[in-house]
N, C-alpha and C positions, 0 to 999 in steps of 0.2 A: 503493499499499500505505500501510498505519497507520506512523502512528509509534509509535516503542516507547519505553519504558525503559532503555533500551542507548545508548551513543553510536549517531552519525549515519554511515555508511559509504560512499563511493560504491561498487556493483556492477559490472560487467558485462551490463547487460539485451539480450537482443532477442523479436524478436518471430516466431514460426514460425507456421503454419499460425492464424491467432488466438490465442496464447497467449504469454503473456508469459513467458520461460526467462529462470534466473536465473547466471550463470555459480559452480559451486563450484571454488574456487581448491582445496581438497583429492581433490576427484574426476579431477579437470581435466575439469570437464565441463558443459551445458550442461543445467540439469532447471525442469521448469515452475514455476513460481512459484504456489507454493500459500501461503496464509497459515503454515502452520505450517514451511516450507521458511521465509519470510522470515527469522522467530522462529530460524527455526537456522544459517540465514549472520551472520549480525549475535549471534549468543549467540559463536558460532567465531572471529568476527572480533575480538572480545571479546576469550577468552579468548588468542587470537595477540598482538595490541595493546598491550589492556591490560595481561594478568594476567602475558603473555612464556612459554607453553605453546609449545613447539618443533611448526611443524606437524606431524615428522615419528613424534609420539605420540599425535596428534589419527586416532581413527579415524569415518566416520560410516556409519548404518545400519548397523553388524556386531551381525551375524544370530548366536544364540544358541539353543538346543535347550531346551527349557523342557516339562515331561512330556508331550516325544515331538511337541509345536507350534515350529514355527519364529517365532520374534519378535527383533524388531528393538532397538536400541538407539537411538535416535535419534542421543547423543555420545557417546565411550568414550575417555578421555586414561588412558592407559599411564604406567604410572612410567620410570625409564631403565632398567631389567631386562626390561621387557616387560608388568609384571603391572600389571591394569585398579586405576584409584588415580581416578580421579574419573567415575564417571557421570550424565549432562545429559539431563534427558526433556522433549522441546521439545512445545506446545501452541498453536496458531491462537489470537492474540490476545485474539477470543470465548469460549474455554473458559474455566471457571471451573476454578482452581486446588481438587481435590478430596481425600477417605481416600483414594479409589478412584486418584486418579492417585499416590500417594506406595504405595499398596500394589502399584502395579505395577512401579515400578520398582526396591522392597523385595523381588520377586517375583526381577527380572533380579537383584539382588544376591545372591538363596541364591548363585544360579548363580557370581558373578564375583565377589564378595568385595574389592568396589573402597571404596577411606578414605573415598570422599566423594558426597555424592546428591545433583544439584540437580535443580531443579521449575522449569519457567518457562514461561509463555505470554506474555514478551516485556514486558508489562507489572507482573508481581509477580514476582519468585524467590527461591525458597527457596533454603536453602544446606544441607546436614546433613555432619554429623562420626559418625561407624557409633561405637558402641559397640558392639562384637562380644562383650565378657563380659558384658552385661545388655543387647543386645538388644534395643537400640535404637537411634537417634539422636537429636545431641543438634544443634541450630537453632544459626546461626551468621548472624553479620554479612554475611560474606561467605566467598570462599573466598580460600587462599593463592594470593599468585603464584608462581611455577612457580621452585621452588628451582637 
């Protein structure tokens, strides 16, 4: 798999039926290792190891209904009260991050009302703080560490 613009981590990998699987420490199971999953697993480890977010506050591929359609957030981080705080949208490294990517995460946030949005393809990361009053977001250099 491709090197990312994130710290290097040691993941549990195994092969099954000609596919490489990666162990997801949040969901406690092996998943098919796609380029997007590679980014998701790295970003989750970054949030836990570098930003100190507790694993108990992180949900992966959380389902939500928007306009009667099932959607899934890649990574959703709750605050200590169980309120959505950060939504992370992960793309494969080969996928360019465009306005469409931001529109996608903004649609999710109409329902979730998280304080922070992150879009990453593992190579580029965009961090935003919501400004609900002005219905926009403010780009940040990084997201805050867990408090």
